[in-house]
C-alpha positions in Angstrom: 0.0 0.0 0.0 1.1 3.5 -0.7 4.9 3.8 -0.4 5.2 0.0 -0.4 3.6 0.0 -3.9 6.2 2.6 -5.0 9.0 0.4 -3.9 7.7 -2.7 -5.8 5.5 -1.7 -8.7 8.3 -0.2 -10.8 10.1 -3.5 -10.9 10.3 -5.8 -14.0 8.7 -8.7 -12.1 5.8 -8.1 -9.7 4.6 -11.3 -8.0 1.2 -11.3 -6.3 -0.1 -14.1 -4.1 -3.4 -15.1 -2.5 -2.4 -12.9 0.5 -1.6 -9.8 -1.5 -3.6 -6.6 -0.9 -2.9 -3.5 -3.0 -4.3 0.0 -2.5 -3.4 3.7 -2.9 -5.6 5.2 -0.2 -3.9 8.7 -0.1 -7.1 10.7 -0.9 -8.5 9.7 2.4 -5.4 11.1 4.1 -5.3 14.4 2.3 -2.5 13.4 0.0 -2.5 11.9 -3.5 -1.2 8.7 -5.1 2.5 9.5 -5.4 5.7 7.4 -5.6 5.2 7.2 -9.4 1.6 6.1 -9.1 0.5 8.5 -11.7 2.7 6.4 -14.1 1.7 2.9 -13.1 -2.0 3.6 -12.4 -2.5 5.5 -15.7 -1.4 2.3 -17.6 -4.4 0.3 -16.3 -7.2 -0.7 -18.7 -10.0 1.7 -19.6 -10.7 4.2 -16.8 -9.8 1.7 -14.0 -6.9 3.9 -13.2 -9.0 6.8 -12.1 -11.2 4.5 -10.0 -8.3 2.9 -8.2 -6.5 6.2 -7.6 -9.4 8.2 -6.4 -11.4 5.6 -4.4 -8.5 4.0 -2.5 -9.9 0.6 -3.8 -8.3 -2.5 -2.3 -7.3 -5.1 -4.9 -6.3 -8.7 -4.2 -3.7 -10.7 -6.1 -6.0 -12.0 -8.7 -7.2 -8.5 -9.5 -3.6 -7.2 -9.7 -2.7 -9.8 -12.2 -5.9 -9.2 -14.3 -5.4 -5.5 -14.6 -1.6 -5.6 -15.1 -0.3 -4.3 -11.8 1.2 -7.8 -11.2 3.2 -9.8 -13.7 2.8 -13.2 -12.0 0.5 -14.9 -9.5 2.2 -17.4 -7.2 0.3 -19.2 -4.4 1.8 -18.1 -1.0 2.6 -21.7 -0.1 5.0 -21.9 -3.0 6.9 -18.7 -2.4 9.8 -20.4 -0.5 10.1 -22.9 -3.4 10.3 -20.0 -5.8 12.9 -18.2 -3.7 15.1 -21.3 -3.6 14.8 -21.8 -7.4 15.7 -18.1 -8.0 18.8 -18.6 -5.8 19.9 -21.6 -7.8 19.7 -19.9 -11.2 21.9 -17.2 -9.9 21.4 -14.7 -12.8 19.7 -11.4 -13.5 18.9 -12.5 -17.0 15.2 -11.4 -17.3 14.4 -14.3 -19.6 15.7 -16.9 -17.2 14.1 -15.2 -14.2 10.8 -15.0 -15.9 11.0 -18.7 -16.9 11.8 -19.6 -13.4 8.8 -17.7 -11.9 6.5 -19.2 -14.6 7.1 -22.6 -13.2 5.3 -21.6 -10.0 2.5 -19.5 -11.4 -1.2 -20.1 -11.4 -4.1 -18.3 -13.2 -6.5 -17.2 -10.4 -10.1 -16.5 -10.8 -11.7 -13.2 -10.0 -14.2 -13.1 -7.2 -17.8 -12.4 -8.2 -17.8 -9.0 -6.4 -14.5 -7.9 -8.0 -14.5 -4.3 -9.3 -13.1 -5.6 -12.5 -16.5 -7.2 -13.1 -17.9 -3.7 -13.1 -15.6 -2.2 -15.8 -18.6 -1.0 -17.8 -19.8 1.1 -14.8 -16.3 2.3 -14.0 -15.6 3.4 -17.6 -19.0 5.2 -17.8 -18.5 7.1 -14.5 -14.7 7.6 -14.1 -14.3 8.8 -17.7 -16.0 12.1 -16.8 -14.0 15.3 -16.9 -14.3 16.3 -13.3 -14.7 14.7 -9.9 -18.1 16.3 -9.4 -19.2 14.7 -12.7 -17.8 11.3 -11.7 -19.7 11.4 -8.4 -22.9 12.6 -10.1 -22.8 9.8 -12.6 -22.2 7.2 -9.9 -25.3 8.6 -8.1 -27.3 8.2 -11.3 -26.2 4.6 -11.6 -27.0 4.0 -7.9 -30.5 5.3 -8.3 -31.3 2.5 -10.7 -29.1 -0.2 -9.4 -28.9 -1.7 -5.9 -25.2 -2.4 -5.8 -23.2 -2.2 -2.5 -20.0 -1.6 -4.5 -21.5 1.6 -6.1 -22.7 2.9 -2.8 -19.4 2.2 -1.1 -17.5 4.0 -3.9 -19.7 7.1 -3.6 -19.3 7.1 0.2 -15.5 7.0 0.0 -15.3 9.8 -2.6 -17.6 12.0 -0.5 -15.5 11.4 2.6 -12.1 11.9 0.9 -10.3 15.3 0.8 -11.9 17.4 -2.0 -8.5 18.9 -2.8 -6.8 15.5 -2.9 -9.4 14.2 -5.3 -9.0 17.0 -7.7 -5.2 17.1 -7.8 -5.1 13.2 -7.9 -7.4 13.1 -11.0 -5.3 15.6 -12.8 -2.0 13.9 -11.8 -3.1 10.5 -13.0 -4.4 11.8 -16.3 -1.2 13.7 -16.9 0.8 10.6 -16.1 -0.7 8.7 -19.1 1.5 10.7 -21.5 4.6 11.0 -19.4 7.6 8.9 -18.6 8.1 7.5 -15.1 10.8 10.1 -14.5 8.5 12.9 -15.6 5.8 11.6 -13.2 8.2 11.4 -10.3 9.4 14.9 -11.0 5.9 16.3 -11.1 4.7 14.3 -8.1 7.7 15.6 -6.1 6.6 19.2 -6.8 3.1 18.3 -5.7 4.4 16.7 -2.4 6.4 19.8 -1.6 3.3 22.0 -1.9 1.3 19.5 0.2 4.0 19.4 2.9 4.4 23.2 3.0 0.6 23.5 3.3 0.7 26.2 0.7 -3.0 25.9 -0.4 -4.6 23.4 2.0 -3.7 21.9 5.4 -5.6 18.7 4.5 -2.6 16.3 4.8 -1.9 17.3 8.4 -5.6 17.1 9.2 -5.8 13.7 7.5 -2.9 12.4 9.5 -4.5 13.7 12.7 -7.9 12.1 12.0 -6.7 8.8 10.6 -3.3 8.1 12.2 -3.1 10.2 15.5 -6.4 10.8 17.1 -8.1 8.1 14.9 -11.5 9.8 15.1 -11.8 9.2 11.3 -13.5 12.6 11.0 -11.2 14.9 9.2 -12.3 18.5 8.7 -11.1 19.3 5.2 -10.3 22.8 4.1 -12.0 23.7 1.8 -14.7 21.2 2.7 -16.5 20.9 -0.6 -15.4 20.0 -4.1 -17.0 23.1 -5.7 -14.8 25.2 -3.4 -11.6 23.7 -4.9 -11.1 25.9 -8.0 -9.1 25.1 -11.0 -6.6 27.9 -10.2 -5.8 26.2 -6.8 -5.3 22.8 -8.5 -3.0 24.4 -11.0 -0.8 25.7 -8.2 0.1 22.2 -7.0 1.8 21.6 -10.3 3.9 24.7 -10.3 7.6 25.0 -9.4 8.2 26.4 -5.9 10.1 29.7 -6.0 12.2 28.9 -2.9 15.9 27.7 -3.0 15.2 25.5 -0.1 12.6 23.6 -2.1 14.4 22.6 -5.2 13.0 20.4 -8.0 13.8 16.7 -7.9 17.0 15.9 -9.6 17.0 12.4 -11.1 19.9 10.5 -12.6 19.5 9.4 -16.3 20.6 6.0 -17.4 22.8 5.8 -20.5 22.4 3.1 -23.1 25.6 1.4 -21.8 24.3 1.2 -18.3 26.4 4.0 -16.8 24.6 6.6 -14.7 25.0 10.3 -15.4 23.3 13.2 -13.5 20.8 15.3 -15.4 18.2 17.8 -14.4 14.7 16.9 -15.6 
């Protein structure tokens, strides 16, 4: 979850199991899906990326494999055997590694209540231009369909930070046309603005309500989506004019594998 996903999901091989749970629940905390999430979420099928990023949805191992977040599914009781086999091959050759993992993989079935079985609804609702339109369309669906999943999704979105929802939606949509380096660079700017509290104190309030006091009743500022204007969202993507808050400086990898420093 969160930072743990950032550590693992940029790898070549991503092995999920029957015990795996994935989520990016940052909008409930007053943050946004970072650690390169705007890159790997924006590569999901259809508009599933907006759904996962905005709603904090929890996916199991089978769902991760089906949507492409995982490359392999290995039953948890075979992980030690897989580990021993990888030690024996003693190589970083991706073809050999992949072949070794393949020997332990299974093709899991999606649960009946999986969100991936609702892609038609997700694509209809989360393809809308704004968060307000997404919620409105979900409510229209809910009015004619008794589905606990739809109701739970609406409830989560209405309880999440309005500011976080809006900057998250834009971030994920920008990520679809950017490299992972560009996404990390942009997300770092956004995190700096969040940590400085330049435009909203929601991250500190979310930490208080969810992690410290645990009353689960954050008082967002501003409290409503319509009060988060486009101009305020735009500010989160701007460079900070302060020498103590420099832009992220990532190394670039040359074709021969050597690392050189370059400013994105």
